Short mmCIF file of the C-alpha atoms (twelve columns), coordinates in Angstrom:
data_MODEL
# 
_entry.id   MODEL 
# 
loop_
_atom_site.group_PDB 
_atom_site.id 
_atom_site.type_symbol 
_atom_site.label_atom_id 
_atom_site.label_alt_id 
_atom_site.label_comp_id 
_atom_site.label_asym_id 
_atom_site.label_seq_id 
_atom_site.Cartn_x 
_atom_site.Cartn_y 
_atom_site.Cartn_z 
_atom_site.pdbx_PDB_model_num 
ATOM 1   C CA . UNK A 1   60.591 124.683 6.955  1 
ATOM 2   C CA . UNK A 2   56.988 126.281 6.833  1 
ATOM 3   C CA . UNK A 3   56.178 129.613 7.168  1 
ATOM 4   C CA . UNK A 4   53.450 131.660 9.111  1 
ATOM 5   C CA . UNK A 5   52.366 135.371 8.982  1 
ATOM 6   C CA . UNK A 6   55.132 135.923 11.704 1 
ATOM 7   C CA . UNK A 7   56.646 132.668 12.514 1 
ATOM 8   C CA . UNK A 8   58.867 130.119 10.907 1 
ATOM 9   C CA . UNK A 9   58.681 126.936 12.101 1 
ATOM 10  C CA . UNK A 10  61.102 124.346 12.215 1 
ATOM 11  C CA . UNK A 11  61.638 120.672 13.379 1 
ATOM 12  C CA . UNK A 12  65.321 119.440 15.151 1 
ATOM 13  C CA . UNK A 13  65.480 116.032 16.425 1 
ATOM 14  C CA . UNK A 14  61.801 115.461 16.009 1 
ATOM 15  C CA . UNK A 15  60.845 118.659 18.148 1 
ATOM 16  C CA . UNK A 16  59.150 121.369 16.685 1 
ATOM 17  C CA . UNK A 17  60.261 124.679 17.289 1 
ATOM 18  C CA . UNK A 18  58.745 128.347 15.931 1 
ATOM 19  C CA . UNK A 19  61.235 131.431 14.928 1 
ATOM 20  C CA . UNK A 20  60.066 134.977 14.987 1 
ATOM 21  C CA . UNK A 21  63.522 137.335 13.718 1 
ATOM 22  C CA . UNK A 22  63.604 140.726 14.084 1 
ATOM 23  C CA . UNK A 23  64.545 142.976 11.793 1 
ATOM 24  C CA . UNK A 24  66.893 144.761 14.809 1 
ATOM 25  C CA . UNK A 25  70.770 143.254 14.214 1 
ATOM 26  C CA . UNK A 26  71.893 141.968 17.729 1 
ATOM 27  C CA . UNK A 27  68.136 142.095 19.477 1 
ATOM 28  C CA . UNK A 28  68.039 139.626 22.396 1 
ATOM 29  C CA . UNK A 29  66.127 136.302 21.386 1 
ATOM 30  C CA . UNK A 30  63.942 134.942 23.985 1 
ATOM 31  C CA . UNK A 31  63.689 130.716 24.190 1 
ATOM 32  C CA . UNK A 32  60.293 129.932 25.257 1 
ATOM 33  C CA . UNK A 33  58.980 126.589 26.337 1 
ATOM 34  C CA . UNK A 34  55.605 124.400 25.721 1 
ATOM 35  C CA . UNK A 35  56.239 126.574 22.140 1 
ATOM 36  C CA . UNK A 36  52.741 125.108 21.113 1 
ATOM 37  C CA . UNK A 37  50.549 126.198 23.293 1 
ATOM 38  C CA . UNK A 38  52.386 129.970 23.212 1 
ATOM 39  C CA . UNK A 39  52.398 130.210 19.500 1 
ATOM 40  C CA . UNK A 40  49.270 131.960 18.937 1 
ATOM 41  C CA . UNK A 41  49.035 134.360 22.265 1 
ATOM 42  C CA . UNK A 42  53.410 135.622 21.549 1 
ATOM 43  C CA . UNK A 43  51.828 135.905 17.753 1 
ATOM 44  C CA . UNK A 44  49.425 138.252 18.665 1 
ATOM 45  C CA . UNK A 45  52.102 139.738 20.882 1 
ATOM 46  C CA . UNK A 46  53.348 140.638 18.292 1 
ATOM 47  C CA . UNK A 47  51.204 141.723 15.629 1 
ATOM 48  C CA . UNK A 48  50.574 144.309 17.776 1 
ATOM 49  C CA . UNK A 49  53.601 145.669 19.544 1 
ATOM 50  C CA . UNK A 50  56.380 144.930 16.517 1 
ATOM 51  C CA . UNK A 51  59.332 143.944 19.401 1 
ATOM 52  C CA . UNK A 52  62.940 144.542 18.850 1 
ATOM 53  C CA . UNK A 53  62.905 141.213 19.884 1 
ATOM 54  C CA . UNK A 54  63.973 137.084 18.706 1 
ATOM 55  C CA . UNK A 55  61.294 134.888 19.737 1 
ATOM 56  C CA . UNK A 56  62.565 130.577 19.862 1 
ATOM 57  C CA . UNK A 57  59.393 128.914 20.998 1 
ATOM 58  C CA . UNK A 58  60.835 125.454 21.206 1 
ATOM 59  C CA . UNK A 59  57.733 122.146 21.961 1 
ATOM 60  C CA . UNK A 60  58.152 119.488 24.129 1 
ATOM 61  C CA . UNK A 61  57.749 115.337 23.404 1 
ATOM 62  C CA . UNK A 62  56.824 114.879 27.214 1 
ATOM 63  C CA . UNK A 63  56.874 118.167 29.225 1 
ATOM 64  C CA . UNK A 64  55.851 116.166 32.607 1 
ATOM 65  C CA . UNK A 65  59.212 114.450 31.505 1 
ATOM 66  C CA . UNK A 66  61.493 117.109 29.495 1 
ATOM 67  C CA . UNK A 67  61.055 119.630 32.326 1 
ATOM 68  C CA . UNK A 68  61.466 118.170 35.329 1 
ATOM 69  C CA . UNK A 69  64.780 118.126 37.578 1 
ATOM 70  C CA . UNK A 70  64.344 114.491 39.583 1 
ATOM 71  C CA . UNK A 71  61.657 111.594 39.063 1 
ATOM 72  C CA . UNK A 72  58.481 111.734 40.999 1 
ATOM 73  C CA . UNK A 73  56.487 108.892 41.522 1 
ATOM 74  C CA . UNK A 74  52.717 108.832 41.836 1 
ATOM 75  C CA . UNK A 75  51.208 109.249 44.892 1 
ATOM 76  C CA . UNK A 76  48.406 110.421 46.818 1 
ATOM 77  C CA . UNK A 77  49.629 113.376 46.879 1 
ATOM 78  C CA . UNK A 78  50.858 113.591 43.462 1 
ATOM 79  C CA . UNK A 79  48.523 111.294 40.744 1 
ATOM 80  C CA . UNK A 80  51.146 111.568 38.130 1 
ATOM 81  C CA . UNK A 81  54.901 110.308 37.658 1 
ATOM 82  C CA . UNK A 82  57.520 112.843 36.618 1 
ATOM 83  C CA . UNK A 83  60.533 111.120 34.672 1 
ATOM 84  C CA . UNK A 84  63.045 114.077 35.271 1 
ATOM 85  C CA . UNK A 85  64.499 114.407 32.225 1 
ATOM 86  C CA . UNK A 86  65.262 118.067 32.784 1 
ATOM 87  C CA . UNK A 87  68.640 117.585 31.718 1 
ATOM 88  C CA . UNK A 88  68.367 115.998 28.967 1 
ATOM 89  C CA . UNK A 89  66.209 118.881 27.934 1 
ATOM 90  C CA . UNK A 90  68.302 121.214 28.331 1 
ATOM 91  C CA . UNK A 91  71.458 119.207 26.515 1 
ATOM 92  C CA . UNK A 92  69.166 119.075 23.322 1 
ATOM 93  C CA . UNK A 93  68.492 122.953 23.914 1 
ATOM 94  C CA . UNK A 94  71.684 124.036 24.137 1 
ATOM 95  C CA . UNK A 95  73.583 121.925 21.703 1 
ATOM 96  C CA . UNK A 96  70.785 121.530 19.185 1 
ATOM 97  C CA . UNK A 97  68.634 125.085 19.241 1 
ATOM 98  C CA . UNK A 98  71.062 127.573 20.335 1 
ATOM 99  C CA . UNK A 99  73.375 126.319 17.237 1 
ATOM 100 C CA . UNK A 100 71.479 125.901 14.773 1 
ATOM 101 C CA . UNK A 101 69.621 129.275 15.583 1 
ATOM 102 C CA . UNK A 102 72.524 131.149 15.285 1 
ATOM 103 C CA . UNK A 103 73.556 130.337 12.770 1 
ATOM 104 C CA . UNK A 104 70.978 129.840 10.745 1 
ATOM 105 C CA . UNK A 105 69.104 133.571 11.399 1 
ATOM 106 C CA . UNK A 106 72.553 135.046 12.557 1 
ATOM 107 C CA . UNK A 107 70.671 136.038 16.263 1 
ATOM 108 C CA . UNK A 108 73.696 136.869 19.164 1 
ATOM 109 C CA . UNK A 109 75.480 134.203 21.117 1 
ATOM 110 C CA . UNK A 110 76.723 136.129 23.658 1 
ATOM 111 C CA . UNK A 111 74.822 135.082 27.105 1 
ATOM 112 C CA . UNK A 112 73.021 139.031 27.857 1 
ATOM 113 C CA . UNK A 113 71.623 138.467 24.563 1 
ATOM 114 C CA . UNK A 114 69.729 134.978 25.330 1 
ATOM 115 C CA . UNK A 115 66.529 134.836 28.084 1 
ATOM 116 C CA . UNK A 116 64.894 130.749 29.066 1 
ATOM 117 C CA . UNK A 117 61.787 131.786 30.126 1 
ATOM 118 C CA . UNK A 118 58.381 129.492 30.500 1 
ATOM 119 C CA . UNK A 119 55.091 128.744 32.496 1 
ATOM 120 C CA . UNK A 120 54.408 126.747 35.226 1 
ATOM 121 C CA . UNK A 121 56.150 123.528 34.658 1 
ATOM 122 C CA . UNK A 122 58.303 124.976 31.851 1 
ATOM 123 C CA . UNK A 123 58.906 127.862 34.541 1 
ATOM 124 C CA . UNK A 124 60.064 125.467 36.741 1 
ATOM 125 C CA . UNK A 125 63.224 124.484 33.810 1 
ATOM 126 C CA . UNK A 126 63.618 127.506 33.610 1 
ATOM 127 C CA . UNK A 127 65.526 128.444 36.810 1 
ATOM 128 C CA . UNK A 128 66.753 124.940 36.550 1 
ATOM 129 C CA . UNK A 129 68.461 126.253 33.141 1 
ATOM 130 C CA . UNK A 130 69.787 129.389 34.906 1 
ATOM 131 C CA . UNK A 131 71.566 126.879 37.084 1 
ATOM 132 C CA . UNK A 132 72.757 124.131 35.170 1 
ATOM 133 C CA . UNK A 133 74.495 126.379 32.229 1 
ATOM 134 C CA . UNK A 134 76.093 130.181 31.626 1 
ATOM 135 C CA . UNK A 135 74.565 130.579 28.017 1 
ATOM 136 C CA . UNK A 136 71.623 132.560 29.255 1 
ATOM 137 C CA . UNK A 137 71.617 135.678 30.869 1 
ATOM 138 C CA . UNK A 138 67.953 136.380 31.968 1 
ATOM 139 C CA . UNK A 139 65.449 133.540 33.266 1 
ATOM 140 C CA . UNK A 140 61.425 134.437 33.806 1 
ATOM 141 C CA . UNK A 141 60.014 132.056 36.041 1 
ATOM 142 C CA . UNK A 142 56.608 132.335 35.707 1 
ATOM 143 C CA . UNK A 143 53.987 130.455 37.249 1 
ATOM 144 C CA . UNK A 144 57.060 128.159 38.226 1 
ATOM 145 C CA . UNK A 145 55.711 124.955 39.688 1 
ATOM 146 C CA . UNK A 146 58.318 125.455 42.464 1 
ATOM 147 C CA . UNK A 147 56.075 122.568 44.336 1 
ATOM 148 C CA . UNK A 148 58.098 120.512 42.775 1 
ATOM 149 C CA . UNK A 149 59.981 118.502 46.280 1 
ATOM 150 C CA . UNK A 150 63.581 119.444 46.974 1 
ATOM 151 C CA . UNK A 151 63.537 122.164 44.138 1 
ATOM 152 C CA . UNK A 152 63.780 125.142 46.028 1 
ATOM 153 C CA . UNK A 153 66.607 123.749 48.217 1 
ATOM 154 C CA . UNK A 154 67.674 122.393 45.264 1 
ATOM 155 C CA . UNK A 155 67.737 126.592 43.616 1 
ATOM 156 C CA . UNK A 156 69.354 128.180 47.069 1 
ATOM 157 C CA . UNK A 157 72.144 125.842 46.602 1 
ATOM 158 C CA . UNK A 158 73.381 126.430 42.780 1 
ATOM 159 C CA . UNK A 159 73.937 129.993 42.151 1 
ATOM 160 C CA . UNK A 160 73.176 131.004 38.024 1 
ATOM 161 C CA . UNK A 161 75.890 130.314 36.670 1 
ATOM 162 C CA . UNK A 162 76.123 133.416 34.272 1 
ATOM 163 C CA . UNK A 163 78.293 136.283 34.972 1 
ATOM 164 C CA . UNK A 164 75.906 138.959 35.141 1 
ATOM 165 C CA . UNK A 165 72.003 136.887 35.288 1 
ATOM 166 C CA . UNK A 166 68.785 138.869 34.867 1 
ATOM 167 C CA . UNK A 167 65.575 137.280 36.703 1 
ATOM 168 C CA . UNK A 168 62.020 137.970 36.153 1 
ATOM 169 C CA . UNK A 169 59.356 135.970 38.580 1 
ATOM 170 C CA . UNK A 170 55.359 136.077 38.576 1 
ATOM 171 C CA . UNK A 171 52.827 133.701 40.636 1 
ATOM 172 C CA . UNK A 172 49.458 133.989 41.292 1 
ATOM 173 C CA . UNK A 173 47.824 135.228 44.832 1 
ATOM 174 C CA . UNK A 174 44.976 132.240 44.486 1 
ATOM 175 C CA . UNK A 175 47.697 129.402 43.631 1 
ATOM 176 C CA . UNK A 176 47.687 126.374 45.574 1 
ATOM 177 C CA . UNK A 177 45.458 127.987 48.442 1 
ATOM 178 C CA . UNK A 178 42.695 125.461 48.092 1 
ATOM 179 C CA . UNK A 179 44.895 122.286 46.596 1 
ATOM 180 C CA . UNK A 180 44.680 119.544 48.416 1 
ATOM 181 C CA . UNK A 181 47.718 117.479 46.821 1 
ATOM 182 C CA . UNK A 182 52.035 119.403 46.214 1 
ATOM 183 C CA . UNK A 183 50.480 122.213 44.195 1 
ATOM 184 C CA . UNK A 184 49.227 123.587 47.322 1 
ATOM 185 C CA . UNK A 185 53.422 124.878 48.227 1 
ATOM 186 C CA . UNK A 186 52.862 126.475 44.588 1 
ATOM 187 C CA . UNK A 187 52.037 130.594 46.338 1 
ATOM 188 C CA . UNK A 188 53.983 130.099 49.612 1 
ATOM 189 C CA . UNK A 189 57.281 128.834 48.036 1 
ATOM 190 C CA . UNK A 190 57.494 131.608 45.307 1 
ATOM 191 C CA . UNK A 191 57.399 133.272 47.945 1 
ATOM 192 C CA . UNK A 192 59.865 131.952 50.061 1 
ATOM 193 C CA . UNK A 193 62.609 132.088 46.271 1 
ATOM 194 C CA . UNK A 194 61.908 135.363 45.407 1 
ATOM 195 C CA . UNK A 195 62.631 136.617 48.926 1 
ATOM 196 C CA . UNK A 196 66.357 134.681 48.816 1 
ATOM 197 C CA . UNK A 197 66.804 135.950 45.649 1 
ATOM 198 C CA . UNK A 198 66.030 139.275 45.491 1 
ATOM 199 C CA . UNK A 199 68.869 140.703 47.226 1 
ATOM 200 C CA . UNK A 200 70.899 138.842 44.889 1 
ATOM 201 C CA . UNK A 201 70.217 140.987 42.173 1 
ATOM 202 C CA . UNK A 202 71.494 144.329 41.804 1 
ATOM 203 C CA . UNK A 203 68.427 147.129 41.293 1 
ATOM 204 C CA . UNK A 204 66.823 146.541 37.442 1 
ATOM 205 C CA . UNK A 205 67.816 143.091 36.641 1 
ATOM 206 C CA . UNK A 206 65.083 141.193 39.228 1 
ATOM 207 C CA . UNK A 207 60.895 141.904 39.007 1 
ATOM 208 C CA . UNK A 208 59.059 140.040 41.087 1 
ATOM 209 C CA . UNK A 209 55.166 140.587 39.729 1 
ATOM 210 C CA . UNK A 210 52.302 139.206 42.184 1 
ATOM 211 C CA . UNK A 211 49.593 139.007 39.936 1 
ATOM 212 C CA . UNK A 212 45.961 138.281 40.267 1 
ATOM 213 C CA . UNK A 213 43.765 134.154 40.116 1 
ATOM 214 C CA . UNK A 214 45.053 130.892 40.392 1 
ATOM 215 C CA . UNK A 215 46.713 128.937 38.356 1 
ATOM 216 C CA . UNK A 216 44.871 128.608 35.100 1 
ATOM 217 C CA . UNK A 217 44.259 132.096 35.101 1 
ATOM 218 C CA . UNK A 218 45.363 135.114 32.356 1 
ATOM 219 C CA . UNK A 219 47.914 132.455 31.281 1 
ATOM 220 C CA . UNK A 220 48.744 134.998 28.203 1 
ATOM 221 C CA . UNK A 221 48.803 138.639 30.502 1 
ATOM 222 C CA . UNK A 222 51.369 136.615 32.493 1 
ATOM 223 C CA . UNK A 223 53.408 135.737 29.760 1 
ATOM 224 C CA . UNK A 224 52.929 139.321 27.998 1 
ATOM 225 C CA . UNK A 225 54.429 141.705 31.050 1 
ATOM 226 C CA . UNK A 226 57.517 138.893 31.451 1 
ATOM 227 C CA . UNK A 227 58.593 139.782 27.597 1 
ATOM 228 C CA . UNK A 228 57.714 143.527 28.140 1 
ATOM 229 C CA . UNK A 229 59.812 143.292 30.816 1 
ATOM 230 C CA . UNK A 230 62.872 141.345 29.284 1 
ATOM 231 C CA . UNK A 231 61.952 144.082 26.419 1 
ATOM 232 C CA . UNK A 232 62.611 146.507 28.397 1 
ATOM 233 C CA . UNK A 233 65.349 145.204 30.444 1 
ATOM 234 C CA . UNK A 234 67.481 143.478 28.368 1 
ATOM 235 C CA . UNK A 235 68.740 144.939 25.403 1 
# 
């Protein structure tokens, strides 16, 4: 274990995780994907806000494999292979990361005190997690890669597992607009999913934010807005 000014760094099965523990008993814990990318982004926000939240930022050995629900072979429409190992990565989080954090740091062990979140493919994985386990009461889907083939239909056919789920969604208004590959469907699919989900949630349990810009614009601000929504709505 190593410690910075904010993060306690641990390693589980060769995967780095970064932990921030608040001083509040039974605080909500946010499990956020792509830990290495977001540790500085959230560090600045934590120092400024001193939130009533715990954070567990989780790295990935290969995000293109770990965050995708099924294989996608490279083609002209997407010149990259995705191995579709989300089920394995979810099992790692639910059987290794969560038990360790709740045992070692005393984090609350109920679904309503756990949130799963991510950006891009990490957001895709968060939605996958929400419909495949009841351990997370809240999902944060920030500019999720909802262009992924057949995933929109999959979500429509698989309801959230938590008894009383909450969902935050966002997407940039320019995402996919100039793309010539599969990512061209990004914003349209996100809006379609928003329209599908919104009537299914109770008032205050669903939030959609249409951000300004393309996929890579103001990632920190988009992530912070999701976290602020958790702090306000998931106490």
